[in-house]
C-alpha positions, 0 to 999 in steps of 0.5 A: 500500500505504501508503494501505491501511495508513493506512486499516487503522490508522485503524480500530484500537481498543483493547479489553480481551479477557475470558476466563472460567476458565483462560486468558491474561492478568491476573486482573481479576474473577470470574463468578458466586459471591456479589458483594462489596457495601457494608453496607446494599446492597439486592439489585436486583429487577425486576418481571416474569413469567418463562418458568417463572412467569406471575405478574408480581412483583418478582424478584431479579436474578442476579449475573453478574460483578464486576470489580476496576477497579484490575486492569483499569486497566493494560489499559484503554489509553484510560482509559474505565473507573474506575481504582479500586473494583469494577464489579458486574453483575446481570441478570434471567436467567429472563425474559431481557428485552432492553431494547428497550421501556421496561418492560424498564428495570431488568432489568439493573443495573451498580453501581460501588462506589468503596471496595473495602475496605468490601465484604463477601460478600453473602448471596443473597436467599431468592427467588433460585432455585438455578439463578440462583446461578452458580458462581464462576469467575475472569475474566482480561483482556488488552489487545488491538487490535481491528478491525471485522469 
């Protein structure tokens, strides 16, 4: 039994479990809404066609989520994430590229803004469809131990 316990213990990995909306854990960010960005930020774009429009052209990415790295830090037991600043995630939600081919490079973007005090709410680009402007919902996080499935 000790060998089994040791084998299981060797598989354990620290993780941060995220939940959108209400739930347990610390407030660590938000899904949707308008991102907080520094002055002069250029909204990311990706050249593609979509399921609804076959014209290949630059399209504004959808803002997905933003995380407060200082709020995540106590949950990140392995110290893999930045300890300060903000992480912001964008994705082209209409074409839904997977990234399997080189042409998909840029369909998703992650930004790290180290100085949170310099951030201000962004204005959505005029070409970003209303259905790509997700409502703001809180994200909560918990430090957990995970095992492979």
